[in-house]
N, C-alpha and C positions, 0 to 999 in steps of 0.2 A: 261735652258740657250741656247740661239741661238748660231749658229756657229760664228756669229760676236762677241757676248759677250765672247765666249771662246777665240777667236783670240785676242781680246783686252786685256783680262786678262793675256794671255801668254806673250804679248809684254809690259805689264805695268811694270814700275820700280818705286822705292820709292826714292824720294828726300827729303832732310831735310832742314828746314827753320825755321823762327820765324815770328809770326804775327806782321805786321808793324803798326797796327792801334792804335788809341788813347785810350788804355785800359791798366790798370796796370798789367794785367795778362801776356802780351807779351808771348803768348803760344808757347811752343816748338812744331813744326809741322812735320808731316810726310805727304808728298804730293805724290799722285799718278800721275806719269808723263807718258803720253801716246804718241804714235807716232804723228808726225806732229806738234810738239810744242803745244800740248794740255795738260791740266791737268784734272784729275778726282776728286775724293773725297779727302778732306783734313781731316786728323785725328790729334788729340792731341797725343803727344809723351808719351807713357806709361812709358818709362824709366826715364822721368823727374819727380823728386819728387814733384814738384809743379803743373805742368800741369796735371800729373797723368792720361794721356789718354783722357782728356776732352777738347773739344773745342766748342765754341758757334755755333749755327746752321748756322748763317750767314757766318761765315768763313768756316764751313764745306762744304758749297756749293759755294765756291769761284769761281768755274769754270763759274758761271753765270756772274761774273764781268769780269774775264779775257777775256772771249770769247763773250762778249756782242756786238751785232751788232752796237750799238751807240757809241762805243769808238772813241775818236779822234785818227786819224792815220796819218794825214798830217798837216803841218803848214798852217795857214789860215790868210788872210788879210781882214780887214773890208772893205766892199764896200758900206754899207748903213748907216743910222743914228745910233748913239750909242744906244744900248739897243734893236735894231731891230733884231740882230742875223743874219745879212747878211754878208757873207764872200765868198772869192774865194780862191782856193788852190794856194799856192806858194811853192817854193823850200826852203830847209833849208838855203842855202847861202843867198838868198834874205831876208828870215825872220830874220836871225841873223844880217845881215847888217842893216836892218831897225831898229831893236832894238838898236843896238849900236849907230846909227845915232840919234835916238830919245833921248837916255840917254845923249849923248854928247851935243846935242843941249840944253837940259834942264840945264845941268851943266854950259854950256857957258853963258846962259842967267841969271840964278838965283844963280849959285853956286852949288857945288856938293851935298849939303844937300837938294836940291830940288828933288833929286831922292830918292825914298823910297822903298827898297826891303821889301816885306811883305810876311810872311809865318806863318804856324803853323804846326799842327799835322796830316795832311793828311797821312804822313808817320812818324813813330817814329824812323826810322833808322838814326843813327848819321851822316852818310856821306850825304845822300840825303836830310835830313831835314835841317841840320845845315850848309851845305856848302855854302848856300847863304850869310852867314855872312862873308865868305872870300872875296867875291866880294865887299860887303859893306865896310869892313874895309880897304881894299887896296885902294879903290877909294874915301873914306871919304863920303860915302852916309849916309843919316840919319839912326841912330840906331833905334831899335825897342824894346820897353818895353813889355815883354811877360806877359800880364796880363789876357788874355781872359779865361784861364782855371784854373790855379793853384795859381795865385798871392795872392788871399785872403787866401787860405788855407795855403800856405807857410808862410805867415806873422804870422798867428795865431799859427801855429805849432812851428815855430822858436822862437817866443817870450818866450815860457816857456822852451823848451827843448834845443834849440840852435843848433840842428843837425838833419838832415833827415835820421834817422835810427829808429829802434824800435825792439821789440821782433820779431823773425823770424816768418813770416806769417804761416809757417807750424806748429807753436806751437798752432794755433787755435784748432787743433785736440786734444790738451792736456788741453784745457780749460774746466772749469765747467760752465762757463757763457760766452756767446758771445753776445756783444752788437754791432749791426750794426747801427751806428749813421749817419743818413743823407746820406745813400747810398742804392743802389738797385742792389747788385751783381748778382742776378738772370739775370738781363738784361745787366749789365755793367762789371762785373768781375766774370764770371761764375765759375772760379776755387776756389774762396773763398767758394762757396757753397759746393764744394767737401770736404774741410777740416772741414767745419761746420757739415756736415753730419756725418763725422767720429766721431767727438766729441759727437754728439747726440746719435749715435749708441753705441759707445764704453764706454762712460762715463756718459751717461744720461744728457749731458749738456743742459742747457736752452738757447734758442735764443730769444733775445729781439731786436726789431727793433724800432728805433726812427725816425719817418718820418711823413711828413705832409699829406700823403695819403697812402692808402693800396696798396702798390706796390706788384710786384710779390714776393719779399722777405718777405714783411710783411704778405702776405697771408699764408706763411708756418711757421711763427714765433710762439713761445709759447705766447709771449706778443707783442702787437703792441701799442706803445705809439703814438697816432695820435694827434699831436699838431698843433697849428697855425704856418704858415710860419714865420720864423724870430724870434722865441721865444726860441730857443734851449739853449741859455745861462741861461735863467731863470730856466729851468729844471735842468741844471747842478749845478747851485748855490744852489738850494733847496736840491739836493742830498748831496752836501757837507755839508750843514747846518745840515742835519740829521746825518751825520757821526760824527760830533763834538757833537751834542746833545746827541746821543745814545752811545757814548763811542767807536765808530768804527774807529775813526781817529787814524792812527799809529803815535803817537807822537815821538817815537824814530826815525822812518824813516824821519819824517818832520824835526826834528832837525838836522839830519845828512846830508840829501840829498837835502833840499830845503832852500829857503831864509826865509820861514815861518814868514811873517811880523807880528809884535806884534798885529796889529789891524785886522788880517784876520778873526778870530773867531767873533769878534764884528761886522765886516762888514757882515758876512754871517748870523749872528743871526737874522737879519731883513729880510732875504730871505727865508721865511718858505715855506712849501708846499702850504699853503693857498695863500701866495703871488704869487707863481709860477702858481698856478691854475688859478688865475685871469688873468694872462698874456698868458699862453699857451693854455687855453681851456681844459686842462686835469682836472680830479678831484683831489682834495687833497689826496683822498684815493689811487688813482692810483700812484701818485707820492710817497707817503709813502711806498707803496708795492714795487715799483721799487728800492727805496733807501734802503730798508731793504735787498732786494735780492742782489743788487750790493755791498753794504757796508759790507756784511757778507760773501762774496765769495772771497777767496784769489786769485783763478785762474780765474779772470774776465778779459777778453780780449775785449777791445774796438777796433773794426775795423772801423776807421773813413772814411766816404765818403766825396765826394766833394759837394754834393747838398746843405747842410745847410750853407756852406761857401759862396754860391753865393747870398748873401744878403748884404745889406749895412752894417750890423753889423756882417758879416760872420767871419772876422778875430778875433773879440772879442769872438764870439761863439766858434770858434775852440780852442782858448786859454782856455776858461772855461771848455771845455770837456777834454782837456789834463790835467787839474788840478785834475780831479777825481782820477786817480791812484796815484797821488802824495799825496793826503789826506789819502787814505787807505793803501798806500804802495804796491799796486798791481804790480807796476813795478818790484819788486824784485823776483816775483814768475814765474816759468815756466808756460806758458799758461796765463800769466797775463800782465797787462800794457795796452798800446794803440799803435796803429800803423797807420801811414798814407802813408809814402813813404820811400823807401830804397835808394834814389838817392845818398846819401853821401858815400855809400860803394864803389863806382866805381873809385873815384879819377882820373877821366879822364884828360889826357893832350890833349886838342883838338886844339893845336896850328896849326897843318897842316889842319885840317878840317875847322876851323873857321877863320884862319888867325889872331890869337890872338896877334901875334907879330907885326901886323900892326894896331892894335886897337888904335884909338885916342879918348879918352873919352871926349874930348872937342867938338866932333860932337854931335849934339842934339839927344836926345832920345825921340821918339814919342810913346805915349801910343796906342797900337794896338786896344784897346777897343774904342778909341775915333777917329777912322778912319773917321767916318762921319763928325764930327766937323772939323777935320783937313783938309779934302778935301774941305770943304765949307769955309775955310779961317779963322776959329776961332783962334785968336791970342794966346790964352792960350794953345789950343791943338797943335799949331805950335811952341810953346815955343818962340814966338817972332821972329822966323826966316822966311825964304822965303816960298812961297807957294810950295805945292807938285805939281811938273810939270810932273813927270814920275814915274811909278811903275812897278816892276816885282813881280807878285803874284804867289807864289808856295805853293802847299799843303793846300790851304784853299779857302773858298768860302764866302768872307765877305759880298757879296750882300744880303745874307740871314742869315749868321751865326753871324755876329757882332751885338752888341747892337745898338738900334736906327737905324735899317737897312734902314728905309726910308731915313734918311740923307745919308747913305752910297750910296744908289742907286742914289740919287740926285747928290752927289759928283762925282760918276763914270760917270754921263752923261756929265760932263764938256768937251766941245770940245777941250779945251786947255790942257787937261790932256792926256798924252801919256801912255796907259796902255797895259801891256803885261801879259798874263796869260798862265802859263804852267800847263796843266791839263790833266786828263785821260778821262773825259767826258765833253760834253757841259753842263756847269752849268749856273746859273744866272749870275755869275761874268764874264764868258767868253762872254756873250752877250754884255758886255760893253767894251770889249777889242778892241784895234787896231790891235794887233797881237796875235794869239792863237797858242801855241806850244803843240804838242802831247807828253804826258808823259808815261813812262814805269810804270808798276806795280811791286810789290816787288819780284815776281818770275822771273822777267826779268832783274834784275840787282843785283849786290853784295852790301851788306850793313851790318852794325854792330848794334847790339841792346843791350840795357840795359833794365831792368824791374824796374818799380816802386813798383809793388805789390809782387815781390819776389827778388831773389838775383842772377839770372843767367845771364851771358854774353853769347850772341849767335851771330853767323854769319849766315846771310841768303844769301847763294850763288845763283848766277843766275842758274835757272833750265831750262828755255825755252827762245826762241827768242821772242822779242816783235813783235806785228803786225805792218804792214805798215812801217811808218817812225818814230815811237816813239823813243824818246831819253830820257835818264835818266837826272835827275836834274844836276848831276855832269857833264855830257857831255855838257849840255846847258851852264853851267857856264864856262866850259873850252872854248867853242866857243866865248862867250861874252868877256872873259878875253883877248883872242888874239886880238879881234877887238878894245877893249877899252884901250889896253896897260896896263892891270892890271897884274903886275908881282908878283908871289909868288910861292914857290916850290910846294904847294898843287895843283896848276893848272896843273902841269906837271905829276902828279901821276895818276895812274889808281885808281878806287874805291878800289880794293883789296889792292893796295899799301898803300893807306890812312888808311885802316883798320889795316894793319899790323903795320904801323908806330905808330898809336894811341895805339894799344895794348901794344907794346913794351915800348913806352914812358910812359905809365901809370902803368908799373910794372906787366903786365899780360903776359901770354904765347903768342907766336906769332900766326899769323892767321892760319898757317898750323896745329899747335897743337890744337887750338880751333875747327877747322873744323873736325879734327880727333876725338876729344872727344865729339863733338856736342854741348857742353856748358861747361862753367867754373862757378862753384858756388862761388860767392864772399861773402858768408855769413860771418858776423863778429862773434867773440866769444860771448858766452852767456852773459858774464858780460858787454861787450860793447853794445850789443843790448838792454840790460835791464838797461843801464846807472849805473851799480853798481860801476864803477870806475869814475863816474862823468858824468854830462850832458855836452852838447856842449857849454855851456855859459862860459864867462871868469872866473867865480868863481867856475865852475863845479857843480853848484846847479840848481835845477829846480826853475824857477821864477814865483811865484804868482803875484809879482809886477814887470813886465818886464820893460826893458828900451825900450819903443816903439820907441824912437828917433833913435835907431840903426836899426830898422826894416823898417821904411818908413817915408817919409817927412810929412805925415798928422798925426803925432803921437799925436798932442795935442787933437785930437778928441777921443782918446782911454781912457778907464777907467783905473785907477791905479791898481785896483784889479779886479778879475773876476766878471763880472756883465752883466746884460741885458742892452745893449746899445740901447737907444731909438732913432735910426736914420733911421729906415726903411721907405719905402714909404707906409705910413699907409692908411688904408681904410678911406674914408670920405663919407658924405652923397651923394656927387655927383659921387664918385667912390667907391662904398661900397664893392667891391670884391677884393680879393688878388689872383693874377695869379701866378702860378708856371709852368714853361716850362720844365718838366722833360724829360730825355732821353727815347726814345722808345726802346723796347727790340730788334727789328730787324733792326734798323738803328744805325748809329754811327755818330752823327752830320748829315751832308748831305751825307756821304758815305753810300752806300747800298740803298739809296732812288731810285736808278735806276734799282735795280735787281728785276726780277719778283717775286721771292720767298718772299722777304721782303715786297714788296708792297702788295702782295696778303694777307699776314697775318696782316699787319697794317691797310689796307683798306683805310682810309681817315683821315684827321685832325679832331680830336674830342675833345670837351670840356667835362671833367668829372665834373658834377654839383650835389651838394647835393640835394636829393629829396625835401627838404623843400624850397630851392631856386627855384628849377624847378617848383614846384607847384605854388609858388607865381608869377612866370613869365609866367605860362601857357605853360611850355615846356614839351614835351614828347621825348622819344628816337627818334633820327633822326631829331628833329627840327633844323632848321637853326637859328643860334644865332650870334649876333654881340657882340664882345668884343672891347672896345675902351677906349682911354684916350687922352690927349693932343697931343700924338705922332702919332695917327692914329687909324684906325678901321680895324678889321680883322673879317671875317665871317667863322664860322666853324659849324659843326653839334654837337648837344648835346647828351650826354648819362647820364641818371640818375645813380648816384653812391653814395652809402652810406658809402664809405670808406674814407671819408674826413669830415671835420667840415663844417657846414654852413658858407658861406662867403668865402670859398676857392674854386678856380677853377683850374683844372690841364689840360694842353694840352701837351700830350706826343709827342716828336719827333720834330726835325727841318726839317719839310717838305719843299720841293721845293716851291717857291712862286707860281709856276704855278698850284699847287694843291689847292690853295685858290681862292675863287671868287675875281676877280679884280687883281689877281697876287700879293697880298700883304702878305708876310710871317709873322709868329707869332712874330719874334724879332723886328718887326716894333714897338711893344708896349713897348719894354724894354728900360729903360734909360741907358745912357752911363756915368753917374757920377761915378768917381772912388770910390772904397771901401777903407776906411782908414784902416791902415796907408799907405799901399804900392800901392794899386790899385786892379782892378779886375772887372769882369762883374757881375752885380747884376741880373742875369737871372731869379732868383726865388723870386724877390722882386719888384712886380709891382702892383699898384692899378689900377683897371679898372671898368668901368660900363659894364653892360650886359643887353641885351634886345633881344627879338625875332627879327630876321632879317626882314626888310621891314616895321617896324613900325616907 
């Protein structure tokens, strides 16, 4: 060790925080804080019973992001054509004055609903992520329907269970069978693998992965059920049919805890393994084997992912999967049941954060997945209201992340659209902005965090000063509120005061106590997590026949009983391949696409193609290949891969558009039609043609 290393080690302190990124793990963190407002390595907190000392590699080397030379550090004003990325530096007062003037002008011309604040999960902190709604509600700007990530999964889960809780995720370690359905926790929820590993080592538990390709998680599984995209409900129905056929259905549980429709068995009798095999591409024998394993294992824990719900039939598929433990009664056993999210355990009062006391539900609510159509004036997407004339975009990069992103970019090119982007890095979306504002990162401000994948409440306190002139989301909203005359007590509070108010108002210890403890475990009792005192539905029963009308407006398209819903974007002779755009291990949407470590490991946008398809098209590893449909054409490099079925193509990661030839990102190919009944992005449900590039 050099003298410099010794000196740095001696001056290093440890700060405590929580990961702010769009991952259910919300890891408890220990951060090496160095002199000069710098950070070193980030570690998972060993004392946290869920994080258990583990953190993903991309967050472990977070110093690459914090101290990246390309960070935005000063406000910018557009000087060239939209999309050209030409800006000059301006001061904060001028920047906020211009933003306020632009929003006021739009509201004066078209009404307040012509201003659309747009955000998502670049940070999952409640203050910095959700505070934009306070400005929205006070000024009656258009509301946002949050569909892009969880809408389809929420609808499917709520239809049967009625509440977003489930068996404690730490119970995975006590399961005898873990089924990871439609997820890849090796890449997206690394802590899940910690608890799976415990179950395998200590109990000899089996791991089954249901996914349309051999992901990192599938590679380490005992069984990988590699099915066609969008066919998960067929598999679930066949497993339930086997449970009734073979005497493994828990009829006492069904009678006591579920609505158990009289025609459920008859309905499922026609959904045999042979029927499911013809739909899924699995063999009937593989389905029978999985059904036998699942239906005879009491401690069978289904860890539900998001991936399979991002299909036009995704909500129906989610509901069908949640029906499995209701048929077998696995919900009642420790280490058994199904789990998606614990969001209901926190019972937040976000009045101050979101300005809920100023909410007027008569203002229109625009579907964030349909941003492209809305920007281009589609009357349905605009709910018959005025055009979008001004936007404030925080925590997201819709120019490449949103579905049908070609339409989004076309809409952002409108000269009559006043666009403000508050961001950490120059992204594709900032290129279309009139004003760009530099944002802080999570170590540079105070925030409050909940977890979806576990039950801990955490505060991430500010550990270092931000570079240059970066300001937090809350500070920007305060500045705009003063200029726009938006009055609400939340604008007068500091971020930590908002945290403290929200904790107290929600029935949790105050901020000082949470900081001292490092976290508060909000886990519900065993009986509540396993629904033994009733589900969250009005009659307290699990619903095989849900009231879909209570879930979403497109309920008429949903099946009455669990079933394979035939509404996917099916392959055709002209578009014979089904495209899935799965998450990359070292990116998180477009976050981390700027860090050298992540880019070096991911290399370049690549299409995973079955060898049979590659041979037919004359493709070898590294071949340039075009994927296309009526929405556009994208060029990537091919890799032969036998871990998927013929006819399926997988492109991992939401790469920046600049990494593709012609600057066209992969989500150009994705449709923006809402998933019934509530909505959602069908990112894994796309039909395309494929050909060698240049032909």
